[in-house]
MOPAC internal coordinates of N, CA, C and O (Angstrom, degrees):
PM7 1SCF
backbone

  N    0.0000 0     0.00 0     0.00 0    0    0    0
  C    1.4504 1     0.00 0     0.00 0    1    0    0
  C    1.5299 1   111.03 1     0.00 0    2    1    0
  O    1.2310 1   120.66 1   161.28 1    3    2    1
  N    1.3337 1   116.34 1   -18.72 1    3    2    1
  C    1.4525 1   120.69 1  -177.38 1    5    3    2
  C    1.5294 1   111.35 1   -64.64 1    6    5    3
  O    1.2310 1   120.13 1   133.96 1    7    6    5
  N    1.3299 1   117.36 1   -46.04 1    7    6    5
  C    1.4613 1   120.59 1  -179.43 1    9    7    6
  C    1.5240 1   111.95 1   -71.29 1   10    9    7
  O    1.2310 1   120.22 1   149.97 1   11   10    9
  N    1.3278 1   117.19 1   -30.03 1   11   10    9
  C    1.4620 1   120.63 1   177.11 1   13   11   10
  C    1.5212 1   110.40 1   -63.40 1   14   13   11
  O    1.2310 1   120.61 1   134.27 1   15   14   13
  N    1.3333 1   116.44 1   -45.73 1   15   14   13
  C    1.4614 1   120.22 1   179.35 1   17   15   14
  C    1.5222 1   111.00 1   -64.32 1   18   17   15
  O    1.2310 1   120.70 1   138.47 1   19   18   17
  N    1.3272 1   116.27 1   -41.53 1   19   18   17
  C    1.4651 1   119.12 1  -179.46 1   21   19   18
  C    1.5189 1   111.55 1   -65.47 1   22   21   19
  O    1.2310 1   120.12 1   137.93 1   23   22   21
  N    1.3356 1   117.37 1   -42.07 1   23   22   21
  C    1.4666 1   118.86 1  -179.92 1   25   23   22
  C    1.5260 1   110.66 1   -66.18 1   26   25   23
  O    1.2310 1   120.27 1   142.14 1   27   26   25
  N    1.3262 1   117.10 1   -37.86 1   27   26   25
  C    1.4654 1   120.32 1   177.41 1   29   27   26
  C    1.5279 1   111.02 1   -66.39 1   30   29   27
  O    1.2310 1   120.21 1   138.56 1   31   30   29
  N    1.3286 1   117.21 1   -41.44 1   31   30   29
  C    1.4585 1   120.34 1   179.40 1   33   31   30
  C    1.5255 1   111.15 1   -65.62 1   34   33   31
  O    1.2310 1   120.25 1   140.59 1   35   34   33
  N    1.3306 1   117.12 1   -39.41 1   35   34   33
  C    1.4608 1   119.32 1   176.76 1   37   35   34
  C    1.5243 1   111.24 1   -67.29 1   38   37   35
  O    1.2310 1   119.71 1   147.19 1   39   38   37
  N    1.3239 1   118.17 1   -32.81 1   39   38   37
  C    1.4699 1   120.85 1   176.70 1   41   39   38
  C    1.5263 1   110.37 1   -65.63 1   42   41   39
  O    1.2310 1   120.41 1   136.21 1   43   42   41
  N    1.3195 1   116.81 1   -43.79 1   43   42   41
  C    1.4672 1   120.66 1   178.69 1   45   43   42
  C    1.5283 1   110.23 1   -66.45 1   46   45   43
  O    1.2310 1   120.58 1   137.01 1   47   46   45
  N    1.3260 1   116.51 1   -42.99 1   47   46   45
  C    1.4646 1   121.33 1   179.94 1   49   47   46
  C    1.5297 1   111.10 1   -62.93 1   50   49   47
  O    1.2310 1   120.18 1   138.52 1   51   50   49
  N    1.3190 1   117.26 1   -41.48 1   51   50   49
  C    1.4674 1   121.03 1   177.78 1   53   51   50
  C    1.5215 1   110.98 1   -65.10 1   54   53   51
  O    1.2310 1   120.35 1   141.26 1   55   54   53
  N    1.3129 1   116.93 1   -38.74 1   55   54   53
  C    1.4663 1   120.27 1   178.23 1   57   55   54
  C    1.5231 1   111.22 1   -64.81 1   58   57   55
  O    1.2310 1   120.47 1   138.68 1   59   58   57
  N    1.3218 1   116.70 1   -41.32 1   59   58   57
  C    1.4647 1   120.54 1   178.27 1   61   59   58
  C    1.5260 1   110.33 1   -64.93 1   62   61   59
  O    1.2310 1   120.23 1   137.67 1   63   62   61
  N    1.3339 1   117.16 1   -42.33 1   63   62   61
  C    1.4633 1   120.19 1   177.40 1   65   63   62
  C    1.5206 1   111.68 1   -61.98 1   66   65   63
  O    1.2310 1   120.38 1   140.58 1   67   66   65
  N    1.3134 1   116.88 1   -39.42 1   67   66   65
  C    1.4584 1   120.95 1   178.79 1   69   67   66
  C    1.5259 1   110.91 1   -62.74 1   70   69   67
  O    1.2310 1   120.31 1   138.88 1   71   70   69
  N    1.3169 1   117.02 1   -41.12 1   71   70   69
  C    1.4646 1   120.96 1   177.61 1   73   71   70
  C    1.5293 1   110.53 1   -67.05 1   74   73   71
  O    1.2310 1   120.21 1   139.95 1   75   74   73
  N    1.3320 1   117.21 1   -40.05 1   75   74   73
  C    1.4658 1   120.43 1  -178.25 1   77   75   74
  C    1.5166 1   110.99 1   -63.84 1   78   77   75
  O    1.2310 1   119.66 1   132.12 1   79   78   77
  N    1.3497 1   118.26 1   -47.88 1   79   78   77
  C    1.4506 1   113.90 1  -178.80 1   81   79   78
  C    1.5102 1   113.96 1   -84.37 1   82   81   79
  O    1.2310 1   119.11 1   176.71 1   83   82   81
  N    1.2969 1   119.30 1    -3.29 1   83   82   81
  C    1.4635 1   120.96 1   163.87 1   85   83   82
  C    1.5271 1   109.29 1   -73.43 1   86   85   83
  O    1.2310 1   120.59 1   139.36 1   87   86   85
  N    1.3223 1   116.48 1   -40.64 1   87   86   85
  C    1.4668 1   120.43 1   176.01 1   89   87   86
  C    1.5244 1   110.46 1   -66.79 1   90   89   87
  O    1.2310 1   120.19 1   137.77 1   91   90   89
  N    1.3380 1   117.25 1   -42.23 1   91   90   89
  C    1.4614 1   119.98 1   178.50 1   93   91   90
  C    1.5272 1   111.84 1   -65.46 1   94   93   91
  O    1.2310 1   119.94 1   151.71 1   95   94   93
  N    1.3146 1   117.71 1   -28.29 1   95   94   93
  C    1.4597 1   121.17 1   178.00 1   97   95   94
  C    1.5127 1   112.65 1   -69.00 1   98   97   95
  O    1.2310 1   119.91 1   159.73 1   99   98   97
  N    1.3193 1   117.78 1   -20.27 1   99   98   97
  C    1.4572 1   121.77 1   179.75 1  101   99   98
  C    1.5259 1   112.82 1   -89.09 1  102  101   99
  O    1.2310 1   120.03 1   172.56 1  103  102  101
  N    1.3235 1   117.54 1    -7.44 1  103  102  101
  C    1.4640 1   120.24 1  -178.91 1  105  103  102
  C    1.5239 1   110.29 1   -83.42 1  106  105  103
  O    1.2310 1   121.11 1   -20.09 1  107  106  105
  N    1.3146 1   115.48 1   159.91 1  107  106  105
  C    1.4590 1   121.33 1   178.54 1  109  107  106
  C    1.5205 1   108.85 1   -79.93 1  110  109  107
  O    1.2310 1   120.92 1   -50.18 1  111  110  109
  N    1.3281 1   115.84 1   129.82 1  111  110  109
  C    1.4607 1   120.29 1  -178.28 1  113  111  110
  C    1.5149 1   109.79 1  -110.50 1  114  113  111
  O    1.2310 1   120.97 1   -46.16 1  115  114  113
  N    1.3206 1   115.75 1   133.84 1  115  114  113
  C    1.4559 1   121.95 1   175.42 1  117  115  114
  C    1.5166 1   108.40 1  -126.19 1  118  117  115
  O    1.2310 1   120.59 1    -7.28 1  119  118  117
  N    1.3321 1   116.48 1   172.72 1  119  118  117
  C    1.4646 1   120.18 1  -178.98 1  121  119  118
  C    1.5258 1   111.49 1   -69.39 1  122  121  119
  O    1.2310 1   120.24 1   150.50 1  123  122  121
  N    1.3217 1   117.14 1   -29.50 1  123  122  121
  C    1.4630 1   120.65 1  -178.79 1  125  123  122
  C    1.5224 1   112.19 1   -84.02 1  126  125  123
  O    1.2310 1   120.11 1  -176.62 1  127  126  125
  N    1.3012 1   117.39 1     3.38 1  127  126  125
  C    1.4549 1   122.53 1  -174.66 1  129  127  126
  C    1.5271 1   110.05 1   -96.94 1  130  129  127
  O    1.2310 1   120.15 1   -38.78 1  131  130  129
  N    1.3184 1   117.31 1   141.22 1  131  130  129
  C    1.4602 1   120.72 1   178.54 1  133  131  130
  C    1.5236 1   112.17 1   -96.34 1  134  133  131
  O    1.2310 1   120.39 1  -169.64 1  135  134  133
  N    1.3349 1   116.86 1    10.36 1  135  134  133
  C    1.4662 1   119.80 1  -179.73 1  137  135  134
  C    1.5241 1   110.68 1   -65.08 1  138  137  135
  O    1.2310 1   120.48 1   148.51 1  139  138  137
  N    1.3496 1   116.68 1   -31.49 1  139  138  137
  C    1.4614 1   119.62 1   178.32 1  141  139  138
  C    1.5249 1   111.21 1   -62.36 1  142  141  139
  O    1.2310 1   120.44 1   137.63 1  143  142  141
  N    1.3316 1   116.76 1   -42.37 1  143  142  141
  C    1.4621 1   120.61 1   178.04 1  145  143  142
  C    1.5204 1   111.08 1   -65.75 1  146  145  143
  O    1.2310 1   120.67 1   136.53 1  147  146  145
  N    1.3091 1   116.32 1   -43.47 1  147  146  145
  C    1.4667 1   120.56 1   179.79 1  149  147  146
  C    1.5212 1   110.52 1   -62.22 1  150  149  147
  O    1.2310 1   120.42 1   137.25 1  151  150  149
  N    1.3369 1   116.81 1   -42.75 1  151  150  149
  C    1.4619 1   120.78 1   179.27 1  153  151  150
  C    1.5210 1   110.98 1   -63.90 1  154  153  151
  O    1.2310 1   120.16 1   140.21 1  155  154  153
  N    1.3260 1   117.29 1   -39.79 1  155  154  153
  C    1.4690 1   120.38 1   178.51 1  157  155  154
  C    1.5274 1   111.01 1   -63.35 1  158  157  155
  O    1.2310 1   120.21 1   137.47 1  159  158  157
  N    1.3206 1   117.20 1   -42.53 1  159  158  157
  C    1.4643 1   120.17 1   177.68 1  161  159  158
  C    1.5273 1   111.45 1   -65.25 1  162  161  159
  O    1.2310 1   120.47 1   140.89 1  163  162  161
  N    1.3231 1   116.71 1   -39.11 1  163  162  161
  C    1.4672 1   120.02 1   179.25 1  165  163  162
  C    1.5258 1   111.61 1   -67.51 1  166  165  163
  O    1.2310 1   120.01 1   142.79 1  167  166  165
  N    1.3315 1   117.58 1   -37.21 1  167  166  165
  C    1.4641 1   120.11 1   177.85 1  169  167  166
  C    1.5215 1   110.29 1   -66.36 1  170  169  167
  O    1.2310 1   120.38 1   139.14 1  171  170  169
  N    1.3348 1   116.89 1   -40.86 1  171  170  169
  C    1.4640 1   120.18 1   176.26 1  173  171  170
  C    1.5229 1   110.63 1   -62.81 1  174  173  171
  O    1.2310 1   120.44 1   136.89 1  175  174  173
  N    1.3197 1   116.76 1   -43.11 1  175  174  173
  C    1.4607 1   120.81 1   177.19 1  177  175  174
  C    1.5215 1   111.13 1   -63.82 1  178  177  175
  O    1.2310 1   120.19 1   144.72 1  179  178  177
  N    1.3385 1   117.25 1   -35.28 1  179  178  177
  C    1.4653 1   121.41 1   176.60 1  181  179  178
  C    1.5272 1   110.69 1   -63.69 1  182  181  179
  O    1.2310 1   119.92 1   134.22 1  183  182  181
  N    1.3352 1   117.75 1   -45.78 1  183  182  181
  C    1.4666 1   120.97 1   178.27 1  185  183  182
  C    1.5247 1   111.06 1   -58.76 1  186  185  183
  O    1.2310 1   120.69 1   135.36 1  187  186  185
  N    1.3198 1   116.28 1   -44.64 1  187  186  185
  C    1.4625 1   120.42 1  -179.13 1  189  187  186
  C    1.5245 1   110.68 1   -66.10 1  190  189  187
  O    1.2310 1   120.07 1   137.58 1  191  190  189
  N    1.3280 1   117.47 1   -42.42 1  191  190  189
  C    1.4662 1   119.61 1  -179.35 1  193  191  190
  C    1.5259 1   111.66 1   -68.18 1  194  193  191
  O    1.2310 1   119.79 1   146.93 1  195  194  193
  N    1.3315 1   118.00 1   -33.07 1  195  194  193
  C    1.4652 1   120.44 1   176.16 1  197  195  194
  C    1.5262 1   110.20 1   -66.78 1  198  197  195
  O    1.2310 1   120.37 1   137.01 1  199  198  197
  N    1.3285 1   116.90 1   -42.99 1  199  198  197
  C    1.4691 1   119.51 1   178.59 1  201  199  198
  C    1.5247 1   111.64 1   -64.13 1  202  201  199
  O    1.2310 1   120.21 1   132.98 1  203  202  201
  N    1.3309 1   117.20 1   -47.02 1  203  202  201
  C    1.4601 1   119.73 1   178.61 1  205  203  202
  C    1.5211 1   111.55 1   -63.79 1  206  205  203
  O    1.2310 1   120.24 1   141.14 1  207  206  205
  N    1.3239 1   117.14 1   -38.86 1  207  206  205
  C    1.4608 1   120.38 1   177.68 1  209  207  206
  C    1.5130 1   112.22 1   -61.98 1  210  209  207
  O    1.2310 1   120.32 1   138.28 1  211  210  209
  N    1.3404 1   116.99 1   -41.72 1  211  210  209
  C    1.4644 1   120.38 1   178.31 1  213  211  210
  C    1.5267 1   110.98 1   -66.90 1  214  213  211
  O    1.2310 1   120.38 1   140.57 1  215  214  213
  N    1.3201 1   116.88 1   -39.43 1  215  214  213
  C    1.4728 1   120.40 1   178.70 1  217  215  214
  C    1.5266 1   110.39 1   -63.68 1  218  217  215
  O    1.2310 1   120.11 1   132.74 1  219  218  217
  N    1.3209 1   117.39 1   -47.26 1  219  218  217
  C    1.4635 1   119.82 1   179.72 1  221  219  218
  C    1.5247 1   111.90 1   -68.59 1  222  221  219
  O    1.2310 1   119.96 1   152.02 1  223  222  221
  N    1.3293 1   117.68 1   -27.98 1  223  222  221
  C    1.4674 1   120.08 1   175.51 1  225  223  222
  C    1.5186 1   110.90 1   -66.29 1  226  225  223
  O    1.2310 1   120.70 1   138.01 1  227  226  225
  N    1.3257 1   116.27 1   -41.99 1  227  226  225
  C    1.4682 1   119.73 1   177.91 1  229  227  226
  C    1.5285 1   109.99 1   -65.72 1  230  229  227
  O    1.2310 1   120.24 1   139.94 1  231  230  229
  N    1.3193 1   117.15 1   -40.06 1  231  230  229
  C    1.4631 1   120.28 1   179.29 1  233  231  230
  C    1.5281 1   112.51 1   -68.20 1  234  233  231
  O    1.2310 1   119.91 1   156.64 1  235  234  233
  N    1.3263 1   117.78 1   -23.36 1  235  234  233
  C    1.4657 1   120.35 1  -177.54 1  237  235  234
  C    1.5212 1   113.22 1   -87.69 1  238  237  235
  O    1.2310 1   119.49 1   178.79 1  239  238  237
  N    1.3144 1   118.58 1    -1.21 1  239  238  237
  C    1.4668 1   120.68 1  -176.12 1  241  239  238
  C    1.5275 1   111.68 1   -61.35 1  242  241  239
  O    1.2310 1   119.78 1   142.20 1  243  242  241
  N    1.3072 1   118.03 1   -37.80 1  243  242  241
  C    1.4721 1   120.76 1  -176.60 1  245  243  242
  C    1.5257 1   113.61 1   -85.62 1  246  245  243
  O    1.2310 1   120.05 1   179.98 1  247  246  245
  N    1.3035 1   117.50 1    -0.02 1  247  246  245
  C    1.4612 1   119.89 1  -179.69 1  249  247  246
  C    1.5251 1   110.56 1   -81.38 1  250  249  247
  O    1.2310 1   121.08 1    -8.32 1  251  250  249
  N    1.3237 1   115.53 1   171.68 1  251  250  249
  C    1.4619 1   121.41 1  -178.22 1  253  251  250
  C    1.5220 1   111.45 1   -62.51 1  254  253  251
  O    1.2310 1   121.76 1   -19.41 1  255  254  253
  N    1.3459 1   114.23 1   160.59 1  255  254  253
  C    1.4609 1   120.65 1  -179.88 1  257  255  254
  C    1.5200 1   110.49 1   -65.60 1  258  257  255
  O    1.2310 1   121.43 1   -47.14 1  259  258  257
  N    1.3246 1   114.87 1   132.86 1  259  258  257
  C    1.4568 1   121.83 1   171.52 1  261  259  258
  C    1.5171 1   107.37 1  -159.25 1  262  261  259
  O    1.2310 1   120.40 1   -33.95 1  263  262  261
  N    1.3174 1   116.84 1   146.05 1  263  262  261
  C    1.4622 1   119.70 1  -177.29 1  265  263  262
  C    1.5199 1   111.71 1   -64.61 1  266  265  263
  O    1.2310 1   120.03 1   151.31 1  267  266  265
  N    1.3453 1   117.56 1   -28.69 1  267  266  265
  C    1.4622 1   120.69 1   179.16 1  269  267  266
  C    1.5240 1   111.45 1   -65.40 1  270  269  267
  O    1.2310 1   120.92 1   149.06 1  271  270  269
  N    1.3355 1   115.84 1   -30.94 1  271  270  269
  C    1.4592 1   119.69 1   179.71 1  273  271  270
  C    1.5170 1   110.32 1   -63.28 1  274  273  271
  O    1.2310 1   120.47 1   131.50 1  275  274  273
  N    1.3144 1   116.70 1   -48.50 1  275  274  273
  C    1.4625 1   120.37 1  -177.29 1  277  275  274
  C    1.5285 1   111.83 1   -73.31 1  278  277  275
  O    1.2310 1   120.18 1   146.69 1  279  278  277
  N    1.3232 1   117.26 1   -33.31 1  279  278  277
  C    1.4658 1   119.80 1   175.11 1  281  279  278
  C    1.5248 1   110.22 1   -65.87 1  282  281  279
  O    1.2310 1   120.50 1   136.91 1  283  282  281
  N    1.3237 1   116.65 1   -43.09 1  283  282  281
  C    1.4627 1   120.89 1   178.48 1  285  283  282
  C    1.5146 1   112.52 1   -64.34 1  286  285  283
  O    1.2310 1   120.65 1   137.23 1  287  286  285
  N    1.3385 1   116.37 1   -42.77 1  287  286  285
  C    1.4678 1   120.15 1   178.60 1  289  287  286
  C    1.5251 1   110.21 1   -62.62 1  290  289  287
  O    1.2310 1   120.39 1   133.33 1  291  290  289
  N    1.3178 1   116.86 1   -46.67 1  291  290  289
  C    1.4649 1   120.47 1  -177.88 1  293  291  290
  C    1.5179 1   112.92 1   -62.87 1  294  293  291
  O    1.2310 1   120.63 1   129.89 1  295  294  293
  N    1.3212 1   116.40 1   -50.11 1  295  294  293
  C    1.4648 1   120.39 1  -176.89 1  297  295  294
  C    1.5223 1   110.95 1   -68.15 1  298  297  295
  O    1.2310 1   120.26 1   135.88 1  299  298  297
  N    1.3337 1   117.12 1   -44.12 1  299  298  297
  C    1.4619 1   119.64 1  -177.62 1  301  299  298
  C    1.5240 1   112.18 1   -65.43 1  302  301  299
  O    1.2310 1   119.87 1   138.09 1  303  302  301
  N    1.3208 1   117.86 1   -41.91 1  303  302  301
  C    1.4585 1   118.50 1   179.65 1  305  303  302
  C    1.5254 1   111.84 1   -73.60 1  306  305  303
  O    1.2310 1   119.77 1   150.34 1  307  306  305
  N    1.3298 1   118.04 1   -29.66 1  307  306  305
  C    1.4635 1   120.14 1   173.13 1  309  307  306
  C    1.5271 1   109.84 1   -62.77 1  310  309  307
  O    1.2310 1   120.42 1   132.25 1  311  310  309
  N    1.3351 1   116.80 1   -47.75 1  311  310  309
  C    1.4618 1   120.18 1   178.34 1  313  311  310
  C    1.5238 1   111.42 1   -64.29 1  314  313  311
  O    1.2310 1   120.05 1   142.76 1  315  314  313
  N    1.3309 1   117.51 1   -37.24 1  315  314  313
  C    1.4637 1   120.43 1   179.54 1  317  315  314
  C    1.5226 1   110.91 1   -64.71 1  318  317  315
  O    1.2310 1   120.11 1   136.34 1  319  318  317
  N    1.3233 1   117.40 1   -43.66 1  319  318  317
  C    1.4680 1   120.74 1   179.37 1  321  319  318
  C    1.5240 1   110.40 1   -66.22 1  322  321  319
  O    1.2310 1   119.95 1   134.95 1  323  322  321
  N    1.3247 1   117.71 1   -45.05 1  323  322  321
  C    1.4658 1   120.37 1  -179.14 1  325  323  322
  C    1.5311 1   111.48 1   -65.75 1  326  325  323
  O    1.2310 1   120.10 1   140.18 1  327  326  325
  N    1.3273 1   117.42 1   -39.82 1  327  326  325
  C    1.4592 1   120.68 1   177.75 1  329  327  326
  C    1.5211 1   110.72 1   -66.17 1  330  329  327
  O    1.2310 1   120.20 1   139.13 1  331  330  329
  N    1.3247 1   117.22 1   -40.87 1  331  330  329
  C    1.4639 1   120.69 1   178.24 1  333  331  330
  C    1.5181 1   111.12 1   -63.87 1  334  333  331
  O    1.2310 1   120.04 1   137.57 1  335  334  333
  N    1.3249 1   117.52 1   -42.43 1  335  334  333
  C    1.4639 1   120.48 1   178.13 1  337  335  334
  C    1.5275 1   111.42 1   -64.24 1  338  337  335
  O    1.2310 1   120.24 1   141.05 1  339  338  337
  N    1.3175 1   117.15 1   -38.95 1  339  338  337
  C    1.4635 1   120.25 1   178.20 1  341  339  338
  C    1.5251 1   110.93 1   -65.85 1  342  341  339
  O    1.2310 1   120.25 1   138.34 1  343  342  341
  N    1.3310 1   117.12 1   -41.66 1  343  342  341
  C    1.4637 1   120.26 1   178.41 1  345  343  342
  C    1.5221 1   111.53 1   -65.50 1  346  345  343
  O    1.2310 1   120.19 1   137.81 1  347  346  345
  N    1.3119 1   117.25 1   -42.19 1  347  346  345
  C    1.4664 1   120.65 1   178.65 1  349  347  346
  C    1.5260 1   110.22 1   -63.82 1  350  349  347
  O    1.2310 1   120.15 1   137.89 1  351  350  349
  N    1.3172 1   117.32 1   -42.11 1  351  350  349
  C    1.4610 1   120.81 1   177.74 1  353  351  350
  C    1.5185 1   112.41 1   -62.88 1  354  353  351
  O    1.2310 1   120.37 1   138.39 1  355  354  353
  N    1.3358 1   116.90 1   -41.61 1  355  354  353
  C    1.4626 1   120.14 1   178.40 1  357  355  354
  C    1.5206 1   111.56 1   -67.19 1  358  357  355
  O    1.2310 1   120.09 1   139.59 1  359  358  357
  N    1.3260 1   117.43 1   -40.41 1  359  358  357
  C    1.4644 1   119.96 1   177.60 1  361  359  358
  C    1.5203 1   111.25 1   -65.22 1  362  361  359
  O    1.2310 1   120.48 1   143.17 1  363  362  361
  N    1.3138 1   116.69 1   -36.83 1  363  362  361
  C    1.4687 1   120.64 1   177.46 1  365  363  362
  C    1.5283 1   110.37 1   -63.88 1  366  365  363
  O    1.2310 1   120.15 1   138.01 1  367  366  365
  N    1.3302 1   117.32 1   -41.99 1  367  366  365
  C    1.4628 1   120.70 1   177.84 1  369  367  366
  C    1.5262 1   111.76 1   -64.71 1  370  369  367
  O    1.2310 1   120.30 1   142.34 1  371  370  369
  N    1.3244 1   117.03 1   -37.66 1  371  370  369
  C    1.4616 1   120.63 1   178.78 1  373  371  370
  C    1.5244 1   110.50 1   -66.33 1  374  373  371
  O    1.2310 1   120.29 1   136.76 1  375  374  373
  N    1.3199 1   117.04 1   -43.24 1  375  374  373
  C    1.4657 1   120.53 1   179.17 1  377  375  374
  C    1.5244 1   110.57 1   -63.48 1  378  377  375
  O    1.2310 1   120.10 1   138.17 1  379  378  377
  N    1.3209 1   117.42 1   -41.83 1  379  378  377
  C    1.4656 1   120.68 1   179.40 1  381  379  378
  C    1.5245 1   112.11 1   -68.47 1  382  381  379
  O    1.2310 1   119.70 1   152.49 1  383  382  381
  N    1.3244 1   118.18 1   -27.51 1  383  382  381
  C    1.4613 1   120.88 1   178.96 1  385  383  382
  C    1.5226 1   111.51 1   -70.10 1  386  385  383
  O    1.2310 1   119.83 1   152.25 1  387  386  385
  N    1.3190 1   117.94 1   -27.75 1  387  386  385
  C    1.4583 1   121.47 1  -178.48 1  389  387  386
  C    1.5205 1   113.41 1   -94.56 1  390  389  387
  O    1.2310 1   119.65 1  -173.96 1  391  390  389
  N    1.3034 1   118.27 1     6.04 1  391  390  389
  C    1.4704 1   120.27 1   177.70 1  393  391  390
  C    1.4845 1   110.84 1   -87.64 1  394  393  391
  O    1.2310 1   120.10 1   180.00 1  395  394  393

C-alpha cells in the first residue's frame, strides 16, 4: 500500500504543478520579473514528479486492490506519455532548426 499512496500523491502533486504553471503562463512576463525562473524550476519539478510517479505506479502493481492505485497509474502514465511526446516534439524542432 506504500507505493500506491506515493504514486497517487505524485499524481495529485503533478496535477497541481500543471495547474500552477498554466496560471503562470497567462501572466505578463518582463525581463525584470523572476516568474521565468520560477516557471523553469516548476517545470523541472514537474518532470521529476512525473518520473517518480510512474516509478511508484509500476511498483504498486503487485499491491492490493485500491482505487488510488488505478487512479495513480492512469494519471501518472498519462502525464508520462504527454511529457514524452512534448520532449520528442521539442527535440525534433531543435534538430530541424540546425539543418
